[in-house]
C-alpha positions as CSV (number, residue, x, y, z in Angstrom):
1,M,56.5,-49.3,76.1
2,T,56.2,-46.5,73.6
3,A,54.3,-46.0,70.4
4,S,54.0,-43.3,67.9
5,V,50.7,-41.7,67.1
6,P,50.1,-41.1,63.4
7,P,51.0,-37.5,62.6
8,T,48.2,-35.1,61.7
9,G,47.9,-33.8,58.2
10,T,48.4,-37.2,56.5
11,K,45.9,-39.4,54.8
12,D,46.5,-42.3,57.3
13,S,45.8,-40.1,60.3
14,Y,42.6,-38.5,58.8
15,C,43.7,-35.0,59.8
16,S,41.5,-33.8,62.6
17,T,42.2,-30.1,61.8
18,S,40.4,-30.3,58.5
19,T,36.9,-29.7,59.9
20,S,35.1,-28.7,63.0
21,N,31.6,-29.5,64.2
22,T,28.7,-27.1,63.6
23,S,28.6,-25.9,67.2
24,G,32.1,-24.5,66.8
25,T,33.8,-26.9,69.2
26,S,37.3,-27.8,68.1
27,A,37.5,-31.1,66.5
28,L,40.6,-31.9,68.5
29,E,38.5,-31.5,71.7
30,K,36.2,-34.3,70.6
31,V,39.0,-36.8,69.9
32,D,40.6,-39.1,72.3
33,T,43.8,-37.6,73.6
34,T,47.2,-39.0,72.8
35,E,47.6,-40.1,76.4
36,D,44.4,-42.1,76.2
37,V,45.5,-43.8,73.1
38,L,48.9,-44.6,74.6
39,Q,47.0,-46.2,77.5
40,D,45.3,-48.4,75.0
41,V,48.6,-49.3,73.5
42,E,49.7,-50.7,76.8
43,R,47.0,-53.3,76.4
44,S,47.2,-53.9,72.7
45,D,49.3,-52.9,69.7
46,A,49.8,-49.6,67.9
47,G,47.7,-50.7,65.0
48,S,44.6,-51.3,67.1
49,A,45.1,-48.0,69.0
50,R,45.4,-46.2,65.8
51,E,42.1,-47.7,64.7
52,R,40.4,-46.5,67.9
53,L,41.7,-43.0,67.3
54,E,40.4,-43.1,63.7
55,L,37.0,-44.4,64.7
56,S,36.7,-41.8,67.5
57,R,37.4,-39.1,65.0
58,I,34.9,-40.4,62.5
59,R,32.1,-40.7,65.2
60,S,32.8,-37.1,66.4
61,G,32.5,-35.7,62.9
62,A,36.1,-34.5,63.1
63,V,37.1,-36.1,59.8
64,D,36.6,-34.8,56.3
65,M,35.5,-38.0,54.6
66,D,32.8,-38.8,52.1
67,L,29.9,-41.0,53.0
68,D,31.5,-44.1,51.4
69,E,34.7,-43.7,53.4
70,Q,32.9,-43.0,56.6
71,E,30.7,-46.1,56.1
72,E,33.7,-48.3,55.5
73,E,35.6,-47.1,58.5
74,L,32.7,-47.4,60.8
75,Q,32.0,-51.0,59.6
76,R,35.6,-51.8,60.4
77,G,34.9,-51.1,64.0
78,M,31.5,-52.6,64.4
79,S,32.7,-55.9,65.7
80,R,34.4,-54.6,68.9
81,V,33.4,-52.5,71.8
82,D,35.1,-49.1,71.8
83,S,37.0,-49.1,75.1
84,K,37.1,-45.3,75.2
85,N,33.4,-44.7,74.7
86,P,31.2,-46.8,77.1
87,D,28.1,-45.7,75.1
88,V,29.2,-47.6,72.0
89,V,27.6,-51.1,71.9
90,G,29.6,-53.9,70.3
91,W,30.1,-57.6,70.8
92,D,30.8,-58.8,74.3
93,G,34.2,-60.2,73.4
94,P,35.3,-62.6,70.7
95,E,33.1,-65.4,72.1
96,D,29.9,-63.4,72.3
97,P,27.1,-66.0,71.4
98,E,25.1,-63.2,69.8
99,N,27.8,-62.7,67.1
100,P,26.7,-64.7,64.1
101,F,30.2,-66.1,63.6
102,N,29.8,-67.8,67.0
103,W,26.5,-69.4,66.3
104,P,26.3,-73.2,66.5
105,K,27.2,-75.1,63.3
106,R,23.7,-76.7,63.1
107,K,22.1,-73.2,63.1
108,K,24.6,-72.0,60.4
109,W,23.9,-75.0,58.2
110,R,20.1,-74.5,58.6
111,I,20.5,-70.9,57.4
112,T,22.7,-72.0,54.5
113,L,20.2,-74.6,53.5
114,I,17.3,-72.1,53.5
115,A,19.4,-69.6,51.5
116,A,20.2,-72.2,49.0
117,L,16.6,-73.5,48.7
118,V,15.2,-70.0,48.1
119,T,17.9,-69.4,45.5
120,F,17.1,-72.7,43.8
121,C,13.4,-71.8,43.7
122,V,13.9,-68.5,41.8
123,A,16.4,-70.0,39.5
124,F,14.1,-73.0,38.8
125,A,11.3,-70.5,38.0
126,S,13.4,-68.8,35.4
127,S,14.0,-72.0,33.3
128,V,10.8,-74.0,33.9
129,F,9.1,-71.4,31.7
130,T,11.3,-72.3,28.7
131,A,9.8,-75.7,28.0
132,G,6.4,-74.2,27.3
133,I,7.5,-71.4,25.0
134,S,6.2,-73.0,21.9
135,S,2.8,-73.8,23.6
136,I,2.6,-70.2,24.9
137,A,3.3,-68.8,21.5
138,A,0.5,-71.0,20.0
139,D,-2.0,-70.2,22.7
140,F,-1.5,-66.4,22.6
141,H,-0.9,-66.3,18.8
142,V,2.5,-64.6,19.1
143,S,5.9,-65.4,17.7
144,T,8.4,-67.6,19.5
145,T,10.6,-64.5,20.0
146,V,7.8,-62.7,21.8
147,A,7.1,-65.7,23.9
148,T,10.8,-65.9,24.8
149,L,10.5,-62.5,26.3
150,G,9.0,-64.2,29.3
151,L,12.4,-65.6,30.0
152,T,14.2,-62.3,29.1
153,L,12.1,-60.1,31.3
154,Y,12.3,-62.5,34.2
155,V,16.1,-62.4,34.0
156,V,16.1,-58.6,33.5
157,G,14.4,-58.6,36.9
158,F,17.4,-60.5,38.2
159,A,19.6,-57.7,36.9
160,T,17.7,-54.7,38.3
161,G,16.3,-56.0,41.6
162,P,19.7,-56.5,43.4
163,L,20.6,-52.9,42.7
164,V,18.0,-52.0,45.3
165,F,17.7,-55.2,47.4
166,A,21.4,-55.7,48.1
167,P,21.9,-52.2,49.4
168,M,18.7,-52.5,51.4
169,S,20.0,-55.6,53.1
170,E,23.2,-53.7,54.1
171,V,21.1,-50.9,55.7
172,Y,17.9,-52.6,57.1
173,G,19.1,-56.2,57.4
174,R,18.7,-59.4,55.4
175,N,15.4,-60.7,56.7
176,I,13.2,-57.7,55.9
177,V,14.4,-57.9,52.3
178,Y,13.9,-61.7,52.0
179,I,10.4,-61.7,53.4
180,G,9.3,-58.4,51.8
181,T,10.3,-59.5,48.3
182,W,9.1,-63.1,48.6
183,M,5.4,-62.2,48.9
184,P,5.1,-60.5,45.5
185,F,7.2,-63.3,44.0
186,M,4.6,-65.8,45.1
187,L,1.5,-63.7,44.3
188,F,2.5,-62.9,40.7
189,Q,3.0,-66.6,40.0
190,I,-0.8,-66.6,40.1
191,G,-0.8,-63.8,37.6
192,C,1.3,-65.9,35.3
193,A,-0.8,-69.0,35.7
194,L,-4.1,-67.2,35.0
195,S,-2.9,-64.8,32.3
196,K,-5.3,-64.4,29.4
197,N,-2.9,-62.7,27.0
198,A,0.8,-62.3,26.4
199,A,1.0,-58.8,27.9
200,T,-0.3,-60.0,31.3
201,L,2.1,-62.9,31.3
202,L,5.1,-60.8,30.4
203,I,4.4,-58.1,33.0
204,S,3.9,-60.7,35.7
205,R,7.1,-62.5,34.7
206,L,9.0,-59.2,35.0
207,I,7.7,-58.5,38.5
208,C,8.4,-62.1,39.5
209,G,12.0,-61.7,38.3
210,I,12.5,-58.4,40.2
211,A,10.9,-59.7,43.4
212,G,12.7,-63.0,43.2
213,S,16.2,-61.5,42.6
214,S,17.0,-60.7,46.3
215,P,18.4,-64.2,47.2
216,L,20.8,-64.0,44.2
217,S,22.8,-61.3,45.9
218,N,21.7,-61.3,49.5
219,A,22.2,-65.0,50.1
220,G,25.9,-64.6,49.5
221,G,26.0,-61.8,52.0
222,T,24.1,-64.0,54.5
223,L,26.8,-66.7,54.2
224,G,29.5,-64.0,54.7
225,D,27.7,-63.0,57.9
226,I,27.9,-66.3,59.6
227,W,30.8,-68.3,58.2
228,T,34.5,-67.5,58.9
229,P,36.8,-67.5,55.9
230,A,38.2,-70.9,56.9
231,E,34.7,-72.4,57.1
232,R,33.1,-70.5,54.2
233,G,34.4,-72.8,51.4
234,D,32.2,-75.8,52.1
235,A,29.1,-73.6,52.7
236,M,29.7,-71.6,49.5
237,S,30.1,-74.8,47.6
238,F,26.7,-76.0,48.7
239,F,25.1,-72.6,48.1
240,T,26.7,-72.2,44.6
241,L,25.0,-75.4,43.4
242,A,21.5,-73.9,44.0
243,P,21.4,-71.2,41.3
244,F,22.6,-73.6,38.7
245,M,20.7,-76.7,39.6
246,G,17.5,-74.7,39.3
247,P,18.0,-74.0,35.6
248,V,19.0,-77.7,35.1
249,F,15.8,-79.2,36.5
250,G,13.5,-76.4,35.2
251,P,13.4,-77.6,31.5
252,I,13.1,-81.2,32.6
253,I,10.1,-80.8,34.9
254,G,8.6,-78.0,32.7
255,G,8.9,-80.2,29.7
256,F,6.8,-83.0,31.1
257,L,4.3,-80.6,32.6
258,S,3.9,-78.8,29.3
259,E,3.7,-82.0,27.3
260,Y,1.3,-83.9,29.5
261,V,-0.7,-81.3,31.5
262,S,-0.4,-77.6,30.6
263,W,2.3,-74.9,30.6
264,R,0.2,-73.1,33.2
265,W,1.0,-75.8,35.7
266,T,4.7,-74.7,35.6
267,F,3.6,-71.6,37.5
268,W,1.3,-73.4,39.9
269,L,4.3,-75.7,40.8
270,V,6.5,-72.7,41.4
271,L,3.8,-71.2,43.6
272,I,3.6,-74.3,45.7
273,I,7.4,-74.5,46.2
274,S,7.7,-70.8,47.0
275,G,4.9,-71.1,49.5
276,V,6.9,-73.7,51.4
277,M,10.0,-71.5,51.2
278,F,8.0,-68.6,52.6
279,I,7.2,-70.6,55.7
280,F,10.9,-71.4,56.2
281,L,11.9,-67.7,55.7
282,L,9.2,-66.6,58.2
283,F,9.9,-69.1,61.0
284,C,13.3,-70.6,60.5
285,M,15.5,-67.8,59.1
286,P,17.0,-65.4,61.7
287,E,18.6,-62.1,61.0
288,T,22.3,-62.5,60.3
289,Y,23.6,-59.0,59.4
290,G,26.0,-57.8,62.1
291,K,25.2,-54.2,62.0
292,T,21.4,-54.8,62.3
293,L,22.0,-57.2,65.2
294,L,24.1,-54.5,67.0
295,E,21.4,-51.9,66.4
296,R,18.9,-54.3,68.0
297,K,21.3,-55.0,70.8
298,A,21.7,-51.3,71.5
299,A,18.0,-50.7,71.4
300,R,17.5,-53.6,73.9
301,L,20.1,-52.2,76.2
302,R,18.6,-48.7,76.0
303,K,15.3,-50.1,77.1
304,E,16.8,-52.2,79.9
305,T,19.2,-49.6,81.3
306,G,17.3,-46.3,80.5
307,N,20.6,-45.0,79.0
308,E,19.4,-43.3,75.7
309,N,23.0,-42.6,74.7
310,L,23.8,-46.3,74.0
311,H,24.3,-46.9,70.3
312,A,26.1,-49.1,67.8
313,A,29.2,-47.6,66.2
314,H,27.7,-47.0,62.8
315,E,24.6,-45.3,64.2
316,R,26.5,-42.1,65.2
317,G,28.6,-41.7,62.1
318,G,26.7,-38.7,60.7
319,V,25.2,-40.9,58.0
320,S,21.4,-41.5,58.1
321,H,19.7,-44.6,56.9
322,L,18.4,-42.8,53.8
323,Q,21.9,-41.5,53.0
324,R,23.4,-44.9,53.4
325,L,20.7,-46.5,51.3
326,G,21.1,-44.0,48.5
327,Q,24.8,-44.4,48.6
328,S,24.5,-48.2,48.6
329,I,22.1,-48.3,45.7
330,V,24.8,-46.7,43.6
331,R,27.6,-48.8,45.0
332,P,27.1,-52.0,43.0
333,V,27.2,-50.0,39.7
334,V,30.2,-48.0,40.9
335,M,32.0,-51.1,41.9
336,L,31.3,-52.8,38.6
337,F,33.0,-50.0,36.7
338,T,35.7,-48.9,39.1
339,E,36.9,-52.3,40.6
340,P,38.8,-54.4,38.0
341,I,38.3,-57.5,40.1
342,V,34.5,-57.0,40.2
343,F,34.3,-56.1,36.5
344,L,36.3,-58.9,35.0
345,I,34.7,-61.5,37.2
346,A,31.3,-60.2,36.4
347,L,32.1,-60.2,32.6
348,Y,33.4,-63.7,32.7
349,C,30.5,-65.1,34.8
350,A,28.1,-63.2,32.5
351,L,29.5,-65.0,29.5
352,V,29.2,-68.4,31.1
353,Y,25.7,-67.6,32.4
354,A,24.6,-66.5,28.9
355,I,25.9,-69.8,27.4
356,L,23.9,-71.7,30.0
357,Y,20.7,-69.8,29.1
358,M,21.5,-70.2,25.4
359,N,21.4,-73.9,26.0
360,F,17.7,-73.6,26.8
361,V,17.3,-72.7,23.1
362,A,20.1,-74.9,21.7
363,Y,19.0,-78.2,23.4
364,P,15.4,-78.1,22.0
365,I,16.9,-77.4,18.5
366,V,19.3,-80.3,18.8
367,Y,17.2,-82.9,20.5
368,Q,13.6,-82.0,19.6
369,E,13.9,-80.5,16.1
370,E,16.9,-82.4,14.8
371,R,16.4,-85.7,16.6
372,G,12.6,-85.7,17.0
373,W,12.4,-86.1,20.8
374,G,9.4,-84.9,22.8
375,M,9.4,-81.9,25.2
376,G,9.8,-84.1,28.3
377,I,12.5,-86.5,27.0
378,G,14.2,-83.6,25.2
379,G,14.9,-81.9,28.6
380,L,16.7,-85.0,30.1
381,P,20.1,-84.1,28.5
382,F,20.3,-81.3,31.1
383,L,20.9,-84.0,33.7
384,A,24.4,-84.4,32.4
385,I,25.1,-80.7,33.2
386,G,23.6,-81.4,36.7
387,F,25.9,-84.4,37.1
388,G,28.9,-82.2,36.2
389,M,27.8,-79.7,38.8
390,V,27.6,-82.3,41.5
391,C,31.1,-83.4,40.6
392,A,32.3,-79.9,41.0
393,I,30.8,-79.7,44.5
394,A,32.5,-83.0,45.4
395,T,35.9,-81.2,45.0
396,S,35.0,-78.8,47.8
397,P,37.0,-80.5,50.6
398,W,40.1,-80.4,48.4
399,Q,39.5,-76.8,47.5
400,T,39.1,-75.9,51.2
401,K,42.3,-77.8,52.1
402,L,44.2,-76.1,49.4
403,Y,42.8,-72.7,50.5
404,L,43.9,-73.2,54.1
405,K,47.4,-74.3,52.9
406,L,47.9,-71.3,50.7
407,T,46.5,-69.0,53.4
408,A,49.0,-70.4,55.9
409,E,51.9,-70.0,53.4
410,R,51.1,-66.6,51.9
411,G,48.4,-64.9,54.0
412,N,50.8,-63.7,56.8
413,G,48.1,-64.5,59.3
414,K,45.3,-62.8,57.3
415,I,42.7,-63.8,54.7
416,Y,44.3,-64.8,51.4
417,P,41.4,-64.6,48.8
418,E,43.6,-65.8,46.0
419,G,43.8,-69.2,47.8
420,R,40.2,-69.7,46.4
421,L,41.2,-69.6,42.8
422,P,43.4,-72.7,41.8
423,F,40.4,-74.9,40.9
424,S,38.9,-72.1,38.9
425,I,41.9,-72.3,36.6
426,I,41.0,-75.9,35.8
427,G,37.3,-75.1,35.4
428,A,38.0,-72.2,33.1
429,F,39.5,-74.6,30.5
430,C,36.9,-77.2,31.0
431,L,34.3,-74.8,29.5
432,P,35.7,-74.3,26.0
433,V,36.4,-78.1,25.8
434,A,32.8,-78.8,26.6
435,I,31.4,-76.3,24.2
436,F,33.5,-77.5,21.3
437,W,32.6,-81.1,22.2
438,F,28.9,-80.5,22.3
439,G,28.8,-78.5,19.0
440,W,30.6,-81.1,16.9
441,A,28.9,-84.1,18.6
442,T,25.5,-82.9,17.3
443,L,26.2,-84.2,13.8
444,P,23.4,-86.5,12.8
445,Q,25.7,-89.5,12.3
446,V,27.1,-89.2,15.8
447,H,25.3,-91.1,18.6
448,W,23.2,-88.8,20.8
449,I,25.1,-89.9,24.0
450,C,28.2,-88.1,22.8
451,S,26.6,-84.7,22.8
452,V,24.8,-85.4,26.1
453,L,28.1,-86.3,27.8
454,A,29.5,-83.0,26.8
455,G,27.3,-81.5,29.5
456,I,29.4,-83.0,32.2
457,P,32.6,-80.9,31.8
458,F,30.4,-77.9,31.1
459,G,28.6,-78.3,34.4
460,F,31.8,-79.0,36.2
461,G,33.6,-76.1,34.8
462,M,30.8,-73.7,35.3
463,V,30.1,-74.5,39.0
464,T,33.8,-74.7,39.8
465,L,34.4,-71.3,38.2
466,F,31.4,-69.7,39.9
467,L,32.2,-71.3,43.3
468,C,35.7,-70.0,43.3
469,M,34.9,-66.6,41.9
470,F,32.0,-66.0,44.3
471,S,34.2,-67.1,47.3
472,Y,36.9,-64.8,46.0
473,L,34.5,-61.8,45.8
474,V,33.2,-62.5,49.4
475,D,36.7,-62.8,50.8
476,S,38.0,-59.7,48.9
477,Y,35.0,-57.5,49.6
478,L,33.8,-58.8,52.9
479,L,32.1,-55.6,54.1
480,Y,30.5,-55.1,50.7
481,A,30.0,-58.8,49.8
482,A,26.3,-58.2,48.9
483,S,27.2,-55.2,46.7
484,S,29.9,-57.0,44.9
485,L,27.6,-60.0,44.2
486,A,24.9,-57.6,43.1
487,A,27.2,-56.1,40.6
488,N,28.0,-59.6,39.4
489,T,24.3,-60.4,39.2
490,L,23.6,-57.2,37.3
491,L,25.9,-58.0,34.3
492,R,25.4,-61.7,34.5
493,S,21.6,-61.4,34.3
494,L,21.7,-58.9,31.5
495,F,23.7,-61.4,29.4
496,G,21.4,-64.2,30.4
497,A,18.4,-62.2,29.5
498,F,19.2,-61.0,26.1
499,F,21.5,-63.7,24.6
500,P,18.6,-66.2,24.3
501,L,16.7,-63.7,22.1
502,F,19.2,-64.2,19.2
503,A,20.3,-67.7,20.2
504,S,17.6,-69.4,18.1
505,R,18.6,-67.5,14.9
506,M,22.2,-68.1,15.6
507,Y,21.9,-71.8,16.1
508,I,19.7,-72.1,13.0
509,K,21.7,-69.9,10.7
510,L,25.2,-71.1,11.8
511,T,24.0,-74.6,12.7
512,P,24.8,-75.9,16.3
513,R,28.3,-76.9,15.1
514,W,29.5,-73.4,14.1
515,A,27.5,-71.6,16.8
516,C,29.3,-73.6,19.5
517,T,32.6,-73.1,17.7
518,L,32.1,-69.3,18.0
519,L,31.1,-69.5,21.7
520,G,34.0,-71.9,22.4
521,F,36.6,-69.5,21.1
522,I,35.1,-66.6,23.1
523,S,35.2,-68.8,26.2
524,L,38.8,-69.8,25.4
525,A,39.8,-66.2,25.2
526,M,38.4,-65.6,28.7
527,A,39.9,-68.7,30.3
528,P,43.2,-67.0,31.5
529,I,41.3,-64.6,33.8
530,P,41.3,-66.8,36.9
531,Y,45.1,-67.3,36.5
532,L,45.7,-63.6,36.2
533,F,43.8,-63.0,39.4
534,Y,45.7,-65.7,41.1
535,K,49.0,-64.1,40.1
536,Y,48.2,-60.4,40.3
537,G,45.2,-60.3,42.6
538,P,47.1,-59.1,45.7
539,A,48.4,-56.1,43.8
540,L,44.9,-55.3,42.5
541,R,43.4,-55.5,45.9
542,A,46.1,-53.3,47.4
543,R,44.9,-50.5,45.1
544,S,41.3,-50.7,46.2
545,K,39.8,-49.0,49.2
546,R,37.0,-51.5,49.4
547,T,38.8,-54.8,49.5
548,F,39.6,-56.6,52.7
């Protein structure tokens, strides 16, 4: 059997003559010989042998690559043991029980449930505040717009926090980020509940938003750590429901608390829920990130064997933790503006998310001001949106079945991310239908049930769209799933933060009918995006160095 080794001097071979190490040793002397690689070929294929050659060159410093390229290549090799370097620690074969992909299903679902619950909690905390905005404005003698800043600043925290927390999870692991951010999230709920003026409340809300933002980006990465692509659809369906059911139940529960007890009790309730979640995170949530687990495995083996040379592949790539962290903090922003897939999905999700948060302003106008309902009863129409969300999740088995079929037909034995998108095409057109429907069903002579029912297709379209888009991002950017989701969270949260500030004036000046007409046409213009990715996604991914 013969095989050709990639020629030097080409991009694919990562020319070893481009640099040398600081000690003056020739780079070629530090790379596996051609004969060694050919011995590997006898046991595998040329492609895997070439990967070993590339990884060996990267580890030796014989490659002229920037930090981002080195990180990507090293992560490609982290899931296997380097057969040519016995000091490199990897998984003990494809069935290694320490590999998160091989964990029992019960354990995986427990992790998924906890990730979904903590995400629900922070999303619930964002919207439970909205029911008490008028009471807060009256108590602190400020305008409704100033009181609404409590929502805006919280969601601004959603936008800024993941820029640090998502990269940290890719450097130090998921758990340290979850637990480290959850404590200030809990403590500053007390600051909100006991605030004596608007400034204290707003600052506490901003800190809560920043601290509570880590699950929004890291939970998706957690799911990518433990579920294979074939399994990930159902888990992602369950998880996607969490960040949207939170905003649905927030105005309902917050409305009754504000009407019958006090707006301050909305924060005490969040404190109680987050305290329970903290116990789950502390005692029931294991570390899932592969690189962190391999670092721990290498450390354990060094202690057991006394061999201080044992290390995980990425630990000897010439990239320190601080360098990786600095690079990773920039990565979500860079991906947002250099990856067309990330940008367009983020823009579309941001629009939908903004409309959801504008509903926190629109629904009180329609049902409390125009129809005279109380704060508690006025929040109940959000249940229709929740029902639509549940209907979307119910389609998950069909989505998974279609994904597996398309992957078998078009994936050539590999992951086929576009197989996640067919249902999003349906969801994309449900959204403008629901928005037009809601707007023109708010006429006084039209029965209230008509406008309430419009929430069903809105909830269905929104969750279907997000479910498919999130899964598409995770499948496309598997190594950088957290960063791609952080980029999405950044733009989505900025839209969700600032749109409610002008939503009240827009719905009053234009009336709910014409305000919804404007939003409906914008949503309609964005609707073709999922289809375009379904058709042209493979070509776009082929041009990216970060996609799978």
